[in-house]
C-alpha positions in Angstrom: 1.5 27.8 18.5 0.4 25.9 14.9 -1.5 22.6 15.2 1.1 19.8 14.0 -0.5 19.6 10.8 -0.1 23.5 9.5 3.3 22.5 10.7 3.7 20.6 8.2 2.4 21.7 5.1 4.6 24.4 5.9 7.6 22.2 6.2 5.9 20.8 2.9 6.4 24.1 1.0 10.1 24.8 1.4 10.2 21.3 -0.5 8.1 22.0 -3.1 7.6 24.6 -6.1 5.3 27.7 -5.4 3.1 27.1 -8.3 1.8 23.6 -6.7 2.0 25.1 -2.8 -0.4 27.8 -4.0 -2.3 25.7 -6.4 -3.0 22.8 -4.2 -1.1 22.5 -0.2 -2.6 25.7 0.5 -6.6 25.4 -0.2 -6.1 22.3 2.2 -7.3 22.2 5.8 -6.2 19.7 9.0 -8.8 18.3 10.7 -7.3 18.0 14.3 -10.6 16.6 16.1 -10.4 13.6 13.2 -6.8 12.9 13.2 -4.8 10.8 15.5 -1.0 10.1 16.5 -1.5 7.7 13.4 -3.4 8.6 11.3 -3.6 12.6 9.6 -7.0 14.5 8.3 -6.7 17.1 5.9 -9.5 18.3 3.9 -9.6 19.8 0.0 -12.6 22.3 -1.2 -12.7 19.6 -4.0 -12.0 16.0 -5.7 -10.0 17.2 -7.9 -7.1 18.9 -5.3 -7.7 16.1 -3.2 -6.4 13.6 -5.5 -3.9 15.4 -6.7 -2.3 15.6 -3.5 -2.6 12.3 -2.4 -1.0 11.1 -5.8 1.6 13.8 -5.4 2.0 14.6 -1.6 0.9 12.9 0.4 4.1 9.9 1.0 5.7 13.8 1.7 4.0 14.7 4.1 3.5 11.2 5.5 7.3 11.3 5.6 7.6 15.0 7.6 5.1 14.2 9.9 7.7 11.2 11.2 9.7 13.9 11.6 7.8 15.8 13.3 6.3 13.3 15.6 8.8 9.8 15.4 5.5 8.6 14.3 4.3 8.1 10.2 0.7 8.2 10.2 -1.6 7.2 7.4 -2.4 10.5 5.3 -6.1 10.6 4.5 -7.0 13.6 2.5 -10.9 14.4 2.4 -13.7 16.1 0.7 -14.6 19.1 1.9 -18.6 18.9 2.9 -20.9 20.9 -0.3 -24.0 22.3 0.6 -27.1 22.1 -2.3 -27.0 25.5 -2.7 -23.0 25.3 -3.8 -22.5 25.6 -7.4 -18.4 25.6 -7.8 -17.4 22.9 -5.6 -17.4 18.9 -7.1 -19.3 17.1 -4.4 -18.1 13.8 -3.9 -19.3 11.8 -0.7 -17.0 12.0 2.0 -15.4 9.4 3.5 -15.8 9.6 7.1 -15.3 7.7 10.4 -16.8 3.9 10.6 -16.7 1.5 13.0 -13.8 0.3 14.3 -11.9 3.5 13.5 -11.0 2.5 10.0 -11.5 5.3 7.1 -13.7 3.8 3.7 -14.4 6.3 0.5 -17.7 6.1 -0.2 -17.1 6.5 -3.8 -15.8 2.9 -4.0 -18.6 1.0 -5.0 -19.4 -1.6 -7.3 -21.2 1.1 -9.6 -18.3 3.2 -10.1 -16.0 0.5 -10.6 -15.5 -0.2 -14.6 -15.7 -3.6 -15.5 -12.9 -4.9 -18.7 -11.5 -8.3 -19.8 -9.0 -7.4 -17.4 -10.7 -7.5 -14.2 -14.2 -8.7 -14.7 -13.1 -11.9 -13.2 -12.3 -9.8 -9.7 -15.5 -7.9 -10.0 -17.2 -10.7 -10.2 -15.6 -12.5 -7.1 -15.9 -9.3 -5.4 -19.7 -8.8 -6.0 -20.4 -12.4 -5.1 -18.6 -11.7 -1.2 -20.7 -8.4 -1.5 -23.8 -11.1 -1.5 -22.9 -14.0 0.4 -19.5 -12.9 2.7 -18.2 -15.9 4.4 -19.3 -18.0 2.6 -18.8 -17.4 -1.6 -14.6 -16.9 -1.3 -13.0 -16.5 2.2 -10.7 -15.3 2.0 -10.7 -13.4 -1.2 -7.0 -12.3 -2.5 -6.8 -9.7 -4.8 -3.7 -9.2 -6.3 -1.8 -7.4 -9.4 -0.1 -3.7 -9.9 -0.5 -0.4 -8.4 -3.8 1.2 -9.1 -5.1 -1.1 -11.3 -8.6 -1.3 -8.7 -8.0 -3.7 -6.1 -8.3 -1.5 -2.9 -11.3 -0.2 -4.8 -13.3 -3.3 -5.7 -12.3 -4.4 -1.5 -14.2 -1.2 -0.3 -16.9 -1.6 -2.4 -17.6 -4.6 -1.0 -17.0 -2.8 2.6 -19.5 -0.3 1.7 -22.0 -2.7 1.5 -21.6 -4.5 4.6 -21.3 -1.4 6.2 -24.7 -0.3 5.0 -26.3 -3.1 6.3 -25.1 -1.8 9.7 -21.7 -4.6 9.9 -18.7 -4.1 11.6 -16.1 -3.4 8.5 -12.2 -2.8 9.1 -10.1 -1.6 6.7 -6.8 -1.2 7.2 -2.7 -1.4 5.7 -0.5 -4.3 6.5 1.9 -1.2 8.1 -1.6 0.2 10.1 -1.9 -3.3 11.5 1.3 -3.0 12.1 1.4 -0.2 13.9 -2.0 -0.8 16.1 -0.5 -4.2 17.2 3.4 -2.6 18.2 1.0 0.2 20.0 -1.2 -1.8 22.3 1.7 -4.5 22.5 3.4 -1.6 24.8 0.1 0.0 26.2 -0.2 -4.0 27.3 -3.6 -3.5 26.0 -3.7 -6.7 23.3 -7.6 -7.5 24.5 -8.3 -4.1 22.9 -6.3 -5.1 19.6 -7.8 -8.7 19.6 -11.2 -7.2 20.1 -11.2 -4.6 17.5 -9.2 -6.9 14.3 -10.9 -10.3 15.8 -14.5 -9.2 16.6 -15.4 -7.7 13.1 -18.2 -9.0 10.6 -15.7 -7.8 7.5 -11.8 -7.2 7.6 -10.0 -5.9 4.7 -6.4 -5.8 4.7 -4.2 -3.9 1.8 -0.5 -4.6 0.8 -0.4 -8.0 2.4 3.2 -8.1 1.0 4.2 -6.0 3.7 4.1 -8.8 6.0 7.3 -10.5 4.1 9.9 -10.9 6.7 8.1 -9.7 9.9 7.5 -12.9 12.1 6.0 -11.5 14.9 3.7 -9.5 13.2 2.8 -12.8 10.6 2.5 -15.0 14.0 -0.4 -11.8 15.2 -2.0 -12.0 12.1 -2.2 -15.8 12.0 -4.5 -16.0 14.6 -6.5 -12.9 13.8 -7.1 -14.8 10.1 -8.1 -18.4 12.0 -10.1 -16.3 14.5 -12.0 -14.6 11.8 -13.0 -17.0 9.6 -13.6 -19.8 11.8 -16.8 -17.3 12.7 -17.4 -17.3 9.3 -16.1 -13.8 9.4 -15.2 -12.5 5.7 -11.3 -11.3 5.0 -9.9 -9.7 1.8 -6.5 -8.5 1.3 -4.7 -7.2 -2.0 -1.5 -7.9 -2.7 1.2 -6.8 -5.6 1.6 -10.3 -6.6 0.4 -13.8 -5.5 0.8 -15.8 -2.2 3.1 -17.7 -3.3 5.5 -15.2 -4.9 5.7 -13.4 -1.1 8.9 -14.2 0.2 9.7 -14.4 3.3 5.8 -14.6 4.1 5.4 -18.2 6.1 4.3 -21.2 4.4 1.2 -21.5 6.5 0.0 -18.0 5.6 0.8 -18.8 2.0 -2.0 -22.5 3.0 -4.7 -20.1 4.1 -4.6 -16.8 1.8 -4.9 -20.0 -1.5 -7.4 -21.3 0.4 -10.4 -18.9 -0.8 -10.2 -17.3 -4.3 -7.0 -16.0 -5.7 -8.2 -13.4 -8.6 -6.0 -11.0 -10.5 -6.0 -7.8 -12.1 -4.9 -7.1 -14.5 -3.3 -4.1 -16.8 -6.7 -2.3 -18.6 -6.4 -2.4 -22.0 -7.2 0.9 -23.7 -11.4 0.3 -24.4 -11.6 0.2 -20.9 -8.8 3.2 -19.7 -11.6 5.2 -21.8 -14.0 4.1 -20.1 -12.6 4.9 -16.9 -11.6 8.4 -18.0 -15.6 8.5 -18.8 -16.4 7.3 -15.7 -14.0 9.6 -13.5 -14.9 12.9 -15.3 -18.8 12.2 -14.4 -17.7 11.3 -11.2 -15.6 14.6 -11.1 -17.6 17.2 -13.1 -14.9 17.4 -15.6 -16.0 18.2 -19.7 -14.0 16.6 -21.8 -14.3 16.1 -25.3 -13.5 12.6 -27.4 -10.7 13.5 -28.5 -9.2 14.6 -25.8 -10.5 11.1 -24.1 -9.2 9.2 -26.5 -5.7 11.0 -26.1 -5.2 10.3 -21.9 -6.2 7.0 -22.6 -3.2 6.4 -24.9 -0.7 8.0 -22.9 -1.7 6.7 -19.2 0.6 3.7 -18.1 -1.1 0.8 -16.4 -1.4 2.8 -13.2 -5.1 4.2 -13.6 -4.4 6.7 -10.7 -2.5 8.5 -13.3 -6.1 9.6 -14.6 -7.1 11.4 -11.6 -3.1 13.4 -11.4 -3.7 14.1 -15.6 -7.5 15.4 -15.1 -6.3 17.6 -11.8 -3.9 19.1 -14.3 -5.7 19.6 -16.8 -8.5 21.3 -14.8 -6.2 23.6 -12.9 -4.9 25.0 -16.4 -8.0 24.9 -18.0 -9.7 27.2 -15.1 -6.1 29.0 -14.4 -5.7 30.2 -18.3 -9.6 30.4 -19.1 -10.2 28.0 -21.7 -11.3 24.9 -23.0 -9.9 21.6 -22.8 -8.7 20.5 -26.5 -6.7 18.1 -28.1 -4.5 20.9 -28.3 -4.9 22.3 -25.4 -4.2 18.6 -23.5 -1.3 18.2 -25.5 0.5 21.7 -24.8 -0.2 20.6 -21.4 1.4 17.1 -21.1 4.0 17.5 -23.2 6.6 17.6 -20.3 5.0 14.5 -19.4 5.2 13.0 -22.7 8.9 14.2 -23.4 10.5 12.9 -20.2 9.3 9.1 -21.1 10.4 9.9 -24.5 14.0 11.2 -23.8 15.5 7.6 -24.2 13.9 5.2 -27.4 15.0 4.1 -29.6 13.9 2.6 -32.8 14.9 -0.7 -32.0 12.8 -0.2 -28.8 10.0 0.5 -31.4 10.2 -2.1 -33.4 10.5 -4.8 -30.7 7.7 -3.1 -28.7 5.1 -3.0 -32.4 6.9 -6.3 -33.3 4.9 -7.9 -30.0 2.3 -5.6 -29.5 0.9 -7.0 -33.0 2.0 -10.7 -32.9 4.8 -10.1 -35.6 8.3 -11.0 -35.7 10.9 -7.7 -35.7 12.4 -9.7 -39.1 8.7 -10.0 -41.1 8.6 -5.8 -40.5 11.9 -5.5 -42.0 11.3 -8.0 -45.0 9.8 -6.7 -48.1 6.6 -9.1 -47.5 3.5 -7.6 -49.2 1.3 -9.4 -46.0 -1.4 -6.5 -45.1 -0.6 -7.6 -41.6 2.8 -6.8 -41.8 2.6 -3.6 -43.2 0.3 -2.6 -41.7 3.1 -3.6 -38.6 5.7 -2.1 -40.9 4.0 1.2 -41.3 2.7 1.8 -38.1 6.5 1.2 -36.6 8.1 3.6 -39.8 5.9 6.7 -38.8 6.8 6.2 -34.8 10.4 5.9 -35.5 10.3 8.8 -37.3 7.9 10.6 -34.7 10.0 9.5 -31.7 13.3 9.2 -33.1 15.7 11.8 -34.6 17.1 9.6 -37.1 16.4 10.9 -40.7 14.1 9.5 -43.5 17.4 7.6 -45.3 18.7 6.9 -41.9 14.9 5.1 -41.6 15.1 3.6 -44.7 18.1 1.6 -44.4 17.1 0.4 -41.6 14.1 -0.6 -42.9 15.6 -2.1 -46.1 13.4 0.6 -48.0 15.2 1.9 -51.6 15.2 5.3 -50.1 13.8 8.2 -48.6 11.3 8.7 -51.1 9.4 5.1 -49.5 9.7 6.3 -46.0 7.9 9.4 -47.2 5.2 7.6 -48.8 4.8 5.3 -46.2 4.3 8.7 -43.7 1.5 10.4 -45.7 0.0 6.8 -46.1 -0.3 6.5 -42.5 -1.0 10.4 -41.2 -4.0 10.3 -43.8 -5.7 7.2 -42.2 -4.9 8.6 -38.9 -6.8 11.7 -40.1 -9.8 9.5 -41.3 -9.9 6.7 -39.1 -10.6 7.7 -35.4 -10.0 3.8 -34.0 -6.4 3.9 -36.3 -5.0 6.7 -34.7 -6.0 5.9 -30.9 -4.2 2.2 -31.7 -0.9 4.5 -33.0 -1.0 6.9 -30.5 -1.5 4.0 -27.9 1.7 1.7 -29.2 3.5 5.4 -29.3 3.1 5.3 -25.1 3.6 1.6 -24.8 7.2 2.5 -26.1 7.8 5.6 -24.0 6.4 3.2 -21.2 9.4 0.8 -22.5 11.9 2.8 -21.3 11.2 2.9 -17.9 11.2 -0.8 -17.9 
């Protein structure tokens, strides 16, 4: 009889398209020895497939496990070990079982983290904690949107301390709750407390899910105090700061704020470019500068999207036997962009450009010849012509221009600038993607 993992993958085959199944899911193997009731471990032949499955299918896999076993496990997609003589597979560190049963990703290190203006404070705080755990900032509370690097920074500290022989526990609130419930029902709470209260470093992801769970809040409160009283380090992540987490006891909010609270903002364009370069280096994917710049302009705030895009480009490139050029990338990702741009209006373009360039919409539509306003007006006209079905006479009327020839002149001027000034072209493409992102907000 097939193992539960194979049964789940077979069930998944009926829920996704055949191409995705053959290209990604069929490449997975279920690691029965490493898996547990609350942890399903699969192995992929390389990092690109692993990242793609994590991004696109991990939730579906967990749901299918829950249907079959009544337990929703954490799904871990690891990379198979690569022998030194192998040159075909991408070699990346393989996450392994850690003291206390936690899984840390060994590729989550400070060396692999790209620092920019949006995250340098959080990076500096995490680095300080790794050097003086339990002393520098305890707890360290990191918050920000999905895919901005909170877990990466948290686990970077974990990997530093793990290398020093310390006991590290990394868990999500959901897994903490599952552990608590299981030990409570089995009357083995002493084992639960030994696990979580006697480690050197406790890493808790997505603390916002403690909301309105009174019994587990009580247990976490005592776990928190037990650790901090022994000067053991605690690092917590959330999608919002403590004071904005609803349904959370005030005494927990107070404790979370008693250390250091650091936010991570969405990365600026330059940081996105550096992140893509780093991901390419780690995953051994070759992209030229134009493609890297293009990918940086189309991703949203979630930098995890980069891994999915790299996987897609690499897979199509290998299947078709062609290099990844800018034209190839635009063609492969056109459906992704078309979906984002289906609801774009000229008003939306105007508001987005005005906000990003710090100019009033009324100024863009005015007759002003101020260089900053002319710059913004040209970009707005170009995007309106490129992203909406409006004709040039319609745009001339909207922007208060004499006739369609003025719009045509502006289009030619901006196309010339984009051809000769790479920084300007990248800025226009970034604004184009911000407009697309705004349609889904």
